[in-house]
C-alpha positions as CSV (number, residue, x, y, z in Angstrom):
1,X,7.1,-16.6,23.8
2,X,5.6,-14.2,25.8
3,X,2.2,-15.3,26.6
4,X,1.7,-13.6,30.0
5,X,2.9,-10.2,31.0
6,X,2.3,-8.0,34.1
7,X,1.0,-4.3,33.8
8,X,1.1,-3.3,37.9
9,X,2.2,0.3,38.1
10,X,1.4,2.5,40.8
11,X,0.1,5.7,40.5
12,X,3.6,7.6,41.1
13,X,5.5,4.8,38.7
14,X,2.6,6.3,36.2
15,X,3.0,9.6,36.6
16,X,6.6,9.9,36.2
17,X,5.7,7.0,33.1
18,X,3.4,10.1,31.7
19,X,5.9,12.5,33.1
20,X,3.2,14.6,34.0
21,X,0.7,15.1,37.2
22,X,-3.1,14.6,35.5
23,X,-6.5,12.6,36.0
24,X,-5.3,9.0,36.0
25,X,-9.0,7.5,37.1
26,X,-8.9,6.1,33.2
27,X,-6.3,4.6,33.8
28,X,-7.6,2.2,36.8
29,X,-6.8,-0.9,34.4
30,X,-3.3,-0.5,34.9
31,X,-3.7,-3.1,38.0
32,X,-2.7,-6.6,36.3
33,X,-0.6,-8.3,37.6
34,X,-0.9,-11.7,35.6
35,X,-2.6,-11.0,31.9
36,X,-3.1,-14.1,30.2
37,X,-2.7,-13.5,26.8
38,X,-5.1,-16.7,25.7
39,X,-8.2,-14.8,27.4
40,X,-9.5,-12.1,26.6
41,X,-8.3,-9.5,28.8
42,X,-6.9,-6.5,26.9
43,X,-3.6,-5.0,27.4
44,X,-2.3,-1.6,28.2
45,X,-0.9,-0.4,25.1
46,X,1.3,3.7,24.8
47,X,0.7,4.9,21.0
48,X,1.9,8.3,19.6
49,X,-1.3,10.9,20.3
50,X,-2.6,12.7,17.2
51,X,0.0,15.0,16.2
52,X,2.8,12.8,17.6
53,X,3.9,15.4,19.9
54,X,3.0,12.8,23.0
55,X,2.3,9.6,23.8
56,X,-1.4,8.1,25.7
57,X,-1.9,5.0,26.8
58,X,-4.7,2.7,25.5
59,X,-6.5,-0.7,25.8
60,X,-6.2,-3.0,22.9
61,X,-7.2,-6.7,22.1
62,X,-3.9,-8.6,22.7
63,X,-3.6,-11.0,19.4
64,X,-3.5,-9.7,16.0
65,X,-6.1,-10.0,13.6
66,X,-5.6,-10.0,10.0
67,X,-7.8,-7.1,8.1
68,X,-8.9,-9.9,5.8
69,X,-11.1,-12.1,8.5
70,X,-14.7,-11.2,8.6
71,X,-16.5,-11.4,11.7
72,X,-15.8,-12.6,15.4
73,X,-16.7,-16.3,14.6
74,X,-13.8,-16.1,12.5
75,X,-11.9,-14.2,14.2
76,X,-11.9,-16.6,17.0
77,X,-11.5,-19.8,14.8
78,X,-8.3,-17.5,13.1
79,X,-6.7,-17.1,16.8
80,X,-6.8,-20.5,17.8
81,X,-5.1,-21.9,14.5
82,X,-2.6,-18.9,14.8
83,X,-0.8,-17.7,17.9
84,X,-0.9,-14.1,17.0
85,X,0.3,-12.7,20.3
86,X,3.9,-12.2,19.2
87,X,5.2,-11.3,16.0
88,X,8.8,-12.3,15.4
89,X,11.1,-9.4,14.3
90,X,13.0,-11.9,12.1
91,X,9.7,-12.2,10.3
92,X,7.8,-8.4,10.4
93,X,8.1,-7.7,6.8
94,X,8.5,-11.4,4.8
95,X,7.3,-15.0,6.6
96,X,9.4,-18.1,6.8
97,X,8.3,-18.7,3.3
98,X,9.5,-15.8,2.0
99,X,6.0,-14.1,1.4
100,X,4.7,-11.1,2.7
101,X,4.3,-11.0,6.3
102,X,0.9,-10.4,8.0
103,X,2.9,-8.1,10.0
104,X,4.1,-5.7,7.2
105,X,1.6,-3.1,7.0
106,X,1.2,-3.0,11.2
107,X,5.3,-2.4,11.3
108,X,5.1,0.1,9.0
109,X,2.3,1.8,10.1
110,X,1.4,1.1,13.7
111,X,4.4,0.5,16.1
112,X,3.4,1.4,19.9
113,X,5.3,-0.3,23.1
114,X,3.4,-2.5,25.4
115,X,4.0,-1.7,28.8
116,X,5.1,-5.0,31.1
117,X,6.1,-4.6,35.0
118,X,7.0,-8.0,34.6
119,X,6.7,-10.8,32.4
120,X,6.3,-15.0,32.5
121,X,7.9,-18.1,30.9
122,X,8.1,-21.4,31.3
123,X,11.5,-23.8,31.6
124,X,11.0,-27.2,30.4
125,X,12.9,-30.0,32.1
126,X,13.0,-33.4,30.2
127,X,12.9,-36.1,33.1
128,X,14.1,-39.9,32.4
129,X,11.9,-43.0,32.5
130,X,12.2,-44.4,36.3
131,X,12.2,-48.0,35.3
132,X,13.8,-47.5,31.5
133,X,16.1,-44.6,32.5
134,X,14.9,-43.3,28.8
135,X,13.7,-39.6,27.9
136,X,10.1,-39.2,28.6
137,X,8.3,-37.3,25.9
138,X,6.4,-34.7,28.2
139,X,8.6,-32.4,30.2
140,X,8.5,-31.4,33.7
141,X,7.8,-26.7,33.2
142,X,8.3,-24.8,35.6
143,X,7.3,-21.0,35.5
144,X,9.3,-18.5,36.1
145,X,9.4,-14.2,36.6
146,X,11.4,-12.1,34.5
147,X,11.7,-8.1,34.7
148,X,14.0,-5.5,34.6
149,X,16.5,-4.5,37.1
150,X,15.4,-1.8,39.2
151,X,12.6,-1.4,36.4
152,X,9.2,-1.0,38.1
153,X,8.0,-1.2,34.7
154,X,9.8,-1.2,31.3
155,X,8.4,-1.0,27.3
156,X,8.2,-4.5,25.0
157,X,8.4,-3.9,21.4
158,X,4.7,-4.1,19.9
159,X,2.3,-3.4,16.2
160,X,-1.2,-3.3,16.3
161,X,-3.3,-2.3,13.7
162,X,-7.5,-2.1,13.3
163,X,-9.7,-5.0,12.4
164,X,-13.5,-4.2,11.9
165,X,-15.8,-6.7,12.2
166,X,-18.1,-6.8,8.5
167,X,-21.3,-8.1,10.4
168,X,-21.4,-5.6,13.2
169,X,-19.2,-2.8,12.4
170,X,-17.7,-2.9,15.8
171,X,-13.9,-1.9,15.5
172,X,-10.7,-3.2,17.5
173,X,-7.3,-2.5,17.8
174,X,-5.6,-5.6,18.3
175,X,-2.1,-5.8,19.0
176,X,1.4,-7.8,19.0
177,X,4.2,-8.5,20.9
178,X,7.8,-7.9,19.3
179,X,10.0,-10.8,20.1
180,X,14.0,-11.9,19.6
181,X,16.5,-14.5,19.8
182,X,16.9,-14.7,23.6
183,X,19.8,-13.6,25.1
184,X,22.1,-16.3,27.3
185,X,20.1,-15.8,30.7
186,X,16.5,-16.2,28.6
187,X,18.2,-19.4,26.6
188,X,17.8,-21.1,30.2
189,X,14.6,-19.9,30.9
190,X,12.2,-20.5,27.8
191,X,14.8,-23.2,26.7
192,X,11.3,-24.8,24.3
193,X,11.9,-21.7,22.1
194,X,14.9,-19.4,23.3
195,X,12.7,-16.7,22.6
196,X,12.2,-12.8,24.4
197,X,10.4,-10.0,23.8
198,X,12.1,-6.9,22.4
199,X,12.6,-4.8,25.6
200,X,13.7,-1.2,24.6
201,X,15.7,1.5,26.5
202,X,13.9,4.9,26.9
203,X,15.6,6.2,23.2
204,X,14.9,3.0,21.7
205,X,11.2,2.9,22.6
206,X,11.0,6.6,21.7
207,X,12.3,5.6,18.2
208,X,10.4,3.2,17.3
209,X,7.1,4.8,18.2
210,X,8.1,8.4,16.3
211,X,11.1,7.2,13.8
212,X,10.3,7.8,10.3
213,X,12.4,4.0,9.9
214,X,13.5,2.4,6.8
215,X,12.9,-1.3,6.6
216,X,16.6,-2.2,7.8
217,X,16.5,0.2,10.7
218,X,12.9,-1.2,11.7
219,X,14.5,-5.1,11.8
220,X,17.6,-3.3,13.8
221,X,15.4,-2.3,17.1
222,X,13.1,-5.1,16.7
223,X,16.1,-7.5,16.9
224,X,17.2,-5.8,20.2
225,X,18.5,-8.3,22.6
226,X,18.5,-6.8,26.3
227,X,21.6,-7.6,28.2
228,X,20.9,-10.8,30.5
229,X,22.9,-8.6,33.2
230,X,20.1,-6.3,32.9
231,X,17.1,-8.7,33.8
232,X,16.4,-10.3,37.3
233,X,14.6,-14.2,37.4
234,X,12.9,-16.5,39.3
235,X,10.9,-19.2,39.9
236,X,7.3,-18.9,41.0
237,X,4.4,-21.2,42.1
238,X,3.0,-23.7,39.5
239,X,-0.6,-22.8,40.9
240,X,1.0,-18.8,40.5
241,X,-1.9,-17.5,38.8
242,X,-4.3,-18.4,41.1
243,X,-2.6,-16.4,43.9
244,X,-2.9,-13.1,45.6
245,X,1.0,-12.4,44.8
246,X,1.8,-14.3,41.4
247,X,5.0,-13.2,41.5
248,X,6.3,-14.0,45.0
249,X,9.6,-16.7,44.6
250,X,9.2,-20.2,44.8
251,X,11.7,-22.8,45.9
252,X,11.3,-26.2,43.8
253,X,14.8,-27.1,45.5
254,X,16.7,-30.0,44.1
255,X,14.2,-30.9,41.6
256,X,15.0,-28.1,39.6
257,X,18.9,-27.3,38.6
258,X,20.0,-24.2,38.9
259,X,20.1,-21.7,36.2
260,X,23.8,-20.0,35.0
261,X,23.1,-16.6,36.0
262,X,27.0,-15.4,35.4
263,X,26.0,-15.4,31.6
């Protein structure tokens, strides 16, 4: 799943993103090369403005909180029990038990885009025991950095909704990234769950945010699978989160079988 994301956008790229010259001091949060979804660091989210003539970039809490959760203490328990950083495209309206999904309201009323300059996934390699020759139960995990070819930033489909703490009255917007089935390249990288974020081109991104969409069209866009030919991947250091440049390529040598990039 997509639990680690980057949102590092230069001033020039940001101006192109907004398609206008304007004061960008309020957007000084676009400097996060690694955002760990299991921390409290908010993510930058693109939402339609009030009259839906343009869009704004705002910060939201990553990880959807169900409306029935009464307070922050219960919300923290909920987010530990249910990982709501991602929402499966296949389960936006009904869950795997065939019941109404917790995402159903948000996907109708709160479609948004999560800005990304690249995301992080782990590849699992199962080794055999040196003495017995039997497969080990715990795999070795190798981190990869993934982005879109020749794109300084791109859009991941998202959904959001407001959550209110009934004890304090605090109201926060919480967001989840939509994921779809992995393409042939991401099947090799994220080989434990074979998922990838739903990455949208400009036309689909606009339609996702502003379109008056049927449930069927929502599911179609949510299931969009960016072709492997439009992605780049490389291995990074196992300690990448502590580096000044977490995205710097790292060579594991012969211990890591190469990917089949001709997919």
